[in-house]
VOPAGU-2260 file (C-alpha; in pm, 1 decimal, decimal comma):
REM VOPAGU-2260
SITE   aa  ch    i         X         Y         Z
SITE  MET   A    0   -5871,1   -3471,5    -633,9
SITE  LYS   A    1   -5604,6   -3219,0    -646,2
SITE  ARG   A    2   -5664,3   -3009,3    -969,7
SITE  ARG   A    3   -5359,1   -2917,9   -1171,7
SITE  THR   A    4   -5308,5   -2560,6   -1341,1
SITE  ILE   A    5   -5217,0   -2611,1   -1718,7
SITE  LEU   A    6   -5024,2   -2304,8   -1840,5
SITE  SER   A    7   -5113,5   -2241,0   -2194,9
SITE  LEU   A    8   -4961,6   -1993,9   -2483,4
SITE  ALA   A    9   -5276,4   -1939,6   -2630,8
SITE  GLY   A   10   -5357,8   -1561,8   -2670,2
SITE  VAL   A   11   -4971,9   -1503,3   -2609,0
SITE  ALA   A   12   -4825,0   -1324,1   -2890,4
SITE  PRO   A   13   -4532,7   -1507,6   -3092,7
SITE  ALA   A   14   -4311,4   -1189,2   -3050,3
SITE  ALA   A   15   -4350,5   -1185,7   -2687,4
SITE  TRP   A   16   -4270,9   -1535,8   -2641,4
SITE  ALA   A   17   -3959,9   -1518,6   -2853,4
SITE  ALA   A   18   -3845,0   -1203,1   -2652,3
SITE  ALA   A   19   -3890,3   -1398,9   -2325,0
SITE  PRO   A   20   -3561,0   -1512,8   -2147,5
SITE  GLN   A   21   -3472,2   -1859,3   -2253,2
SITE  PRO   A   22   -3267,5   -2097,4   -2055,9
SITE  THR   A   23   -2947,3   -2205,1   -2230,6
SITE  PRO   A   24   -2957,4   -2556,3   -2326,2
SITE  LYS   A   25   -2662,5   -2752,8   -2191,3
SITE  PRO   A   26   -2486,5   -2994,5   -2427,0
SITE  LYS   A   27   -2497,4   -3367,9   -2321,5
SITE  ASN   A   28   -2134,7   -3354,8   -2199,1
SITE  TRP   A   29   -2192,2   -3036,3   -1941,0
SITE  ARG   A   30   -1971,4   -3059,4   -1663,6
SITE  THR   A   31   -2050,9   -2888,4   -1314,3
SITE  SER   A   32   -1865,4   -2864,3    -965,9
SITE  PRO   A   33   -1987,2   -2690,3    -624,3
SITE  LEU   A   34   -1937,9   -2317,2    -588,3
SITE  GLY   A   35   -1784,5   -2356,2    -286,2
SITE  TYR   A   36   -1753,6   -2553,0      46,8
SITE  THR   A   37   -1843,0   -2488,5     420,8
SITE  ASP   A   38   -1695,8   -2803,6     564,0
SITE  THR   A   39   -1339,3   -2745,1     484,5
SITE  PRO   A   40    -995,1   -2614,8     692,8
SITE  VAL   A   41    -946,8   -2253,0     773,7
SITE  LEU   A   42    -665,3   -2111,0     588,0
SITE  PRO   A   43    -373,3   -2001,9     843,0
SITE  GLY   A   44    -390,9   -1639,8     911,6
SITE  GLN   A   45    -734,8   -1587,7     754,4
SITE  PRO   A   46   -1078,1   -1600,8     853,1
SITE  TRP   A   47   -1178,1   -1791,9     544,9
SITE  LYS   A   48   -1171,8   -2148,6     491,2
SITE  VAL   A   49   -1019,1   -2328,0     175,1
SITE  HIS   A   50   -1247,9   -2261,6    -111,8
SITE  ASP   A   51   -1513,6   -2081,3     135,5
SITE  ILE   A   52   -1844,1   -2018,5     -46,6
SITE  ALA   A   53   -1893,8   -1719,3     161,7
SITE  ARG   A   54   -1553,9   -1551,3      61,8
SITE  PRO   A   55   -1597,5   -1224,9    -149,9
SITE  ARG   A   56   -1536,2   -1279,8    -486,4
SITE  PRO   A   57   -1288,4   -1009,2    -700,2
SITE  SER   A   58   -1491,0    -729,6    -867,0
SITE  VAL   A   59   -1501,8    -775,4   -1259,0
SITE  VAL   A   60   -1209,4    -548,4   -1448,6
SITE  THR   A   61   -1221,4    -480,4   -1810,0
SITE  PRO   A   62    -830,9    -490,4   -1918,5
SITE  GLY   A   63    -722,5    -229,7   -2194,9
SITE  PRO   A   64    -780,8    -302,3   -2528,7
SITE  ARG   A   65    -401,0    -276,5   -2604,9
SITE  PRO   A   66    -106,7    -394,3   -2400,0
SITE  GLY   A   67     -34,1     -77,2   -2176,2
SITE  ASP   A   68    -390,9      78,6   -2199,2
SITE  PRO   A   69    -563,8     162,0   -1890,5
SITE  PRO   A   70    -797,9    -109,5   -1730,3
SITE  SER   A   71   -1157,7      24,7   -1659,8
SITE  ASP   A   72   -1073,6      71,2   -1268,8
SITE  ALA   A   73    -744,5     309,0   -1360,5
SITE  ILE   A   74    -740,8     658,6   -1276,9
SITE  VAL   A   75    -602,3     833,5   -1587,6
SITE  LEU   A   76    -371,7    1116,4   -1480,8
SITE  PHE   A   77    -245,4    1193,9   -1858,5
SITE  SER   A   78    -428,8    1075,1   -2169,9
SITE  GLY   A   79    -236,5    1327,0   -2416,2
SITE  LYS   A   80    -439,6    1608,8   -2389,5
SITE  ASP   A   81    -391,8    1816,9   -2106,3
SITE  LEU   A   82    -278,2    1854,4   -1778,7
SITE  SER   A   83    -588,7    1907,5   -1584,0
SITE  GLN   A   84    -524,6    1633,3   -1326,1
SITE  TRP   A   85    -195,7    1814,1   -1230,8
SITE  TYR   A   86     -68,1    2112,0   -1088,6
SITE  GLN   A   87     255,4    2276,8    -985,5
SITE  ASN   A   88     357,3    2487,2    -660,0
SITE  GLY   A   89     379,7    2865,7    -725,4
SITE  THR   A   90     681,7    3056,9    -651,6
SITE  GLY   A   91     720,0    3426,4    -578,9
SITE  PRO   A   92     374,5    3586,5    -513,3
SITE  ASN   A   93     201,8    3265,2    -572,0
SITE  LYS   A   94     433,7    3057,3    -305,0
SITE  GLY   A   95     253,1    2776,4    -114,7
SITE  LYS   A   96     -39,7    2807,0    -345,0
SITE  GLN   A   97    -141,9    2548,6    -645,8
SITE  VAL   A   98     -94,4    2672,9    -957,8
SITE  PRO   A   99    -166,5    2522,2   -1301,8
SITE  ALA   A  100      99,8    2323,5   -1458,1
SITE  LYS   A  101     306,6    2490,6   -1707,9
SITE  TRP   A  102     495,1    2199,1   -1881,6
SITE  LYS   A  103     424,3    2166,8   -2271,0
SITE  VAL   A  104     170,4    1925,1   -2406,1
SITE  GLU   A  105     171,2    1846,5   -2777,1
SITE  ASN   A  106     148,0    1535,3   -2991,8
SITE  GLY   A  107       8,5    1320,4   -2702,5
SITE  PHE   A  108     331,1    1357,6   -2469,1
SITE  VAL   A  109     404,2    1593,5   -2219,8
SITE  GLU   A  110     759,8    1760,4   -2198,8
SITE  CYS   A  111     937,4    1897,3   -1911,0
SITE  VAL   A  112     980,0    2273,3   -1899,1
SITE  GLY   A  113    1299,9    2317,4   -1670,9
SITE  GLY   A  114    1267,9    2580,1   -1408,1
SITE  THR   A  115     863,4    2560,8   -1349,3
SITE  GLY   A  116     875,2    2299,8   -1080,7
SITE  ASP   A  117     747,7    1936,6   -1063,4
SITE  LEU   A  118     438,1    1822,8   -1179,3
SITE  ILE   A  119     189,4    1713,1    -875,3
SITE  SER   A  120    -112,4    1496,5    -916,0
SITE  LYS   A  121    -440,9    1621,2    -768,9
SITE  GLU   A  122    -511,8    1264,5    -652,8
SITE  LYS   A  123    -344,5    1083,9    -383,0
SITE  PHE   A  124    -243,9     725,4    -362,7
SITE  GLY   A  125    -142,8     512,0    -102,7
SITE  ASP   A  126     -79,3     123,2    -237,3
SITE  ALA   A  127     -94,0     135,8    -612,4
SITE  GLN   A  128       3,6      13,2    -927,8
SITE  TYR   A  129     144,0     285,0   -1175,8
SITE  HIS   A  130     199,2     269,6   -1565,5
SITE  ILE   A  131     424,9     566,2   -1685,0
SITE  GLU   A  132     591,8     576,7   -2033,8
SITE  TRP   A  133     873,3     806,9   -2095,2
SITE  SER   A  134    1158,9     905,5   -2331,6
SITE  ALA   A  135    1460,0    1104,9   -2308,9
SITE  PRO   A  136    1557,3    1384,4   -2521,4
SITE  THR   A  137    1727,8    1312,8   -2882,1
SITE  GLU   A  138    1932,5    1639,3   -2840,7
SITE  ILE   A  139    2226,8    1529,5   -2609,3
SITE  ASP   A  140    2375,8    1840,8   -2405,1
SITE  GLY   A  141    2517,5    1653,2   -2121,5
SITE  ASP   A  142    2656,7    1347,6   -1962,9
SITE  SER   A  143    2577,4    1137,2   -1642,0
SITE  GLN   A  144    2310,6    1308,7   -1440,7
SITE  TRP   A  145    2257,7    1562,4   -1727,2
SITE  ARG   A  146    2112,9    1327,6   -1987,8
SITE  GLY   A  147    1736,0    1347,5   -1940,6
SITE  ASN   A  148    1715,5    1351,3   -1578,4
SITE  SER   A  149    1389,1    1306,2   -1392,7
SITE  GLY   A  150    1221,5    1113,7   -1148,6
SITE  ILE   A  151     892,1     952,1   -1058,0
SITE  LEU   A  152     834,6    1059,6    -691,5
SITE  ILE   A  153     592,0     794,7    -544,8
SITE  MET   A  154     407,9     978,6    -257,6
SITE  SER   A  155     620,2    1274,9    -372,1
SITE  ARG   A  156     906,0    1127,0    -170,0
SITE  TYR   A  157    1037,0     804,9    -326,2
SITE  GLU   A  158    1226,5     820,0    -646,1
SITE  MET   A  159    1245,4     588,8    -910,1
SITE  GLN   A  160    1503,7     762,5   -1145,6
SITE  VAL   A  161    1423,4     864,0   -1521,9
SITE  LEU   A  162    1739,3     928,8   -1727,3
SITE  ASP   A  163    1891,3     853,5   -2059,8
SITE  SER   A  164    2123,6     555,4   -1952,4
SITE  TRP   A  165    2188,5     461,1   -2319,8
SITE  ASP   A  166    2558,2     451,9   -2376,8
SITE  ASN   A  167    2603,5     711,7   -2059,7
SITE  PRO   A  168    2799,6     605,5   -1749,4
SITE  THR   A  169    2694,0     742,2   -1394,1
SITE  TYR   A  170    2659,4     603,8   -1035,7
SITE  ALA   A  171    2482,9     252,1   -1037,6
SITE  ASP   A  172    2207,0     369,0    -803,0
SITE  GLY   A  173    2137,1     678,4    -991,1
SITE  GLN   A  174    2084,4     533,8   -1339,7
SITE  ALA   A  175    1734,1     464,7   -1507,2
SITE  GLY   A  176    1534,9     237,4   -1289,2
SITE  ALA   A  177    1689,5     277,5    -981,6
SITE  ILE   A  178    1546,8     340,8    -660,2
SITE  TYR   A  179    1759,8     645,0    -673,3
SITE  GLY   A  180    2038,4     690,2    -410,4
SITE  GLN   A  181    1953,0     317,1    -252,3
SITE  TRP   A  182    1945,2      47,6    -505,6
SITE  PRO   A  183    2067,2      -1,0    -870,8
SITE  PRO   A  184    1816,4    -159,4   -1125,1
SITE  LEU   A  185    1903,8    -545,9   -1176,5
SITE  VAL   A  186    1971,9    -471,3   -1550,4
SITE  ASN   A  187    1947,9    -174,9   -1768,3
SITE  PRO   A  188    1709,1    -249,7   -2037,3
SITE  ILE   A  189    1696,3     114,7   -2172,7
SITE  ARG   A  190    1588,7     194,3   -2533,7
SITE  ARG   A  191    1784,6     457,4   -2747,2
SITE  PRO   A  192    1696,9     834,1   -2662,5
SITE  GLY   A  193    1387,3     938,9   -2850,3
SITE  GLU   A  194    1238,2     591,9   -2828,1
SITE  TRP   A  195     973,4     508,6   -2553,6
SITE  ASN   A  196    1051,1     340,9   -2217,7
SITE  THR   A  197     782,0     210,2   -1991,1
SITE  TYR   A  198     773,4     181,0   -1624,2
SITE  ASP   A  199     486,7     -94,5   -1480,0
SITE  LEU   A  200     523,5     -25,7   -1113,4
SITE  PHE   A  201     390,0    -204,3    -796,2
SITE  TRP   A  202     397,7       2,8    -452,5
SITE  GLU   A  203     335,3    -104,5     -85,1
SITE  ALA   A  204     322,1     231,7     102,2
SITE  PRO   A  205     475,5     218,3     419,4
SITE  LYS   A  206     253,5     229,3     737,8
SITE  PHE   A  207     316,3     457,3    1020,2
SITE  GLU   A  208     186,7     431,7    1351,0
SITE  GLY   A  209     165,1     812,1    1503,4
SITE  SER   A  210     551,9     898,6    1463,9
SITE  ARG   A  211     698,1     568,4    1452,5
SITE  MET   A  212     728,3     338,7    1127,2
SITE  VAL   A  213     579,9      16,6    1134,7
SITE  LYS   A  214     622,9    -121,1     803,8
SITE  PRO   A  215     869,8      36,0     526,5
SITE  ALA   A  216     771,7      61,6     162,9
SITE  TYR   A  217     811,5    -197,9     -86,0
SITE  VAL   A  218     836,6    -170,8    -478,0
SITE  THR   A  219     845,2    -392,5    -762,8
SITE  LEU   A  220     925,6    -238,1   -1111,2
SITE  MET   A  221     901,7    -380,1   -1470,1
SITE  PHE   A  222    1136,2    -198,2   -1688,6
SITE  ASN   A  223    1038,2    -242,7   -2041,2
SITE  GLY   A  224     879,7    -558,2   -1936,7
SITE  VAL   A  225    1200,3    -649,4   -1771,1
SITE  LEU   A  226    1175,7    -735,7   -1387,3
SITE  VAL   A  227    1455,3    -466,2   -1233,7
SITE  HIS   A  228    1316,1    -444,7    -883,8
SITE  HIS   A  229    1158,0    -743,0    -698,0
SITE  HIS   A  230     946,9    -660,3    -379,8
SITE  LYS   A  231    1245,8    -446,8    -265,3
SITE  GLU   A  232    1248,4    -262,8      27,8
SITE  VAL   A  233    1268,6     126,4      22,9
SITE  ILE   A  234    1563,4     241,4     234,0
SITE  GLY   A  235    1382,5     593,5     280,6
SITE  GLN   A  236    1319,2     923,5     113,5
SITE  MET   A  237    1476,0    1071,0    -195,5
SITE  ALA   A  238    1803,5    1218,3    -123,9
SITE  HIS   A  239    2148,1    1334,4    -287,0
SITE  ARG   A  240    2466,5    1243,1    -124,5
SITE  THR   A  241    2307,7    1129,8     140,1
SITE  ILE   A  242    2055,9     900,9     353,9
SITE  ARG   A  243    1732,2    1057,3     434,7
SITE  PRO   A  244    1512,6     827,8     645,6
SITE  TYR   A  245    1154,1     824,4     679,2
SITE  GLU   A  246     929,9    1060,5     812,5
SITE  PRO   A  247     566,3    1026,3     900,4
SITE  HIS   A  248     290,0    1103,0     620,3
SITE  ALA   A  249     -28,3    1024,2     536,1
SITE  ALA   A  250    -156,1     727,6     395,8
SITE  GLU   A  251    -205,7     884,9      56,6
SITE  GLU   A  252       8,6    1132,1    -135,7
SITE  PRO   A  253      32,8    1276,9    -453,1
SITE  LEU   A  254     239,3    1136,4    -750,2
SITE  SER   A  255     511,2    1367,9    -849,5
SITE  ILE   A  256     725,8    1403,1   -1155,5
SITE  GLN   A  257    1066,2    1574,9   -1131,9
SITE  ASP   A  258    1164,2    1892,9   -1295,4
SITE  HIS   A  259    1537,5    1850,2   -1287,3
SITE  ASP   A  260    1566,1    2120,0   -1590,4
SITE  THR   A  261    1608,1    1867,1   -1853,6
SITE  LYS   A  262    1347,4    1767,0   -2149,3
SITE  PRO   A  263    1217,6    1407,4   -2104,8
SITE  ARG   A  264     893,1    1337,0   -2217,4
SITE  PHE   A  265     606,9    1151,2   -2064,5
SITE  ARG   A  266     263,5     962,1   -2189,6
SITE  ASN   A  267     -16,1     722,0   -2108,7
SITE  ILE   A  268      30,5     771,0   -1719,5
SITE  TRP   A  269    -251,4     577,5   -1525,0
SITE  VAL   A  270    -255,5     450,6   -1166,5
SITE  ARG   A  271    -491,6     168,3   -1004,6
SITE  LYS   A  272    -546,7     205,5    -609,3
SITE  LEU   A  273    -472,6    -116,0    -437,3
SITE  LYS   A  274    -692,9    -304,6    -174,5
SITE  PRO   A  275    -616,0    -553,3      52,3
SITE  TYR   A  276    -756,7    -897,7     -19,8
SITE  ASP   A  277   -1139,5    -936,6      29,0
SITE  SER   A  278   -1165,6    -543,1      72,2
SITE  LYS   A  279   -1471,0    -368,0     -90,1
């Protein structure tokens, strides 16, 4: 006769038993379904089947506690405290060298100091999601392109225009939210000078094979929560009064913020590096 082993709780301290992991009871109406399948069709252009049980699942990212706060996988470039994540290019005897950033930091924002040069991030990015908040100066001392002019230079080459476009006519492809010199924004959702604007920008970097471009850059831009560019093709690099074509560059390059000798302010700058589907 086969003997059965009987497990007893005799001699086990009640506290130890209570601390042991207990299975979560399921309610009577609990429903379940398969975690995936192996007998479904292969998806066109993919190595995976429909509902493939072997397909890698997305990693967990914790969103920021408030809208606009960086999620857990973001690289925070400016949190309002210092410019430790940035540098500027030196001039004079420091030409060609990276020097500490000289823009003014106070009250949780950074303000452009004209003549010191562009801010340049120490971190480099390719495909990425950018969040940047900015405000135009309340002191108005010019018009058109001299009203709070700056630019978000993706990969230090491709410009999303920053400008006080509140009651300030200028050329359409140079107003706030424009892909500078190429495409105007679909609409102008600018806030008044001194109020904070938000850019949520989704960037697909150009791709090169040697000296040949095989895929242009594309950008989607939400400006104060309003879509102003939807997967728009970028024609080429930033240029004024001309067209500057693409030139081969690395897959990742720094973010720059332009010094245009005006005093816009910036805060809450963070970036998420984007990876292809199923990459780890």
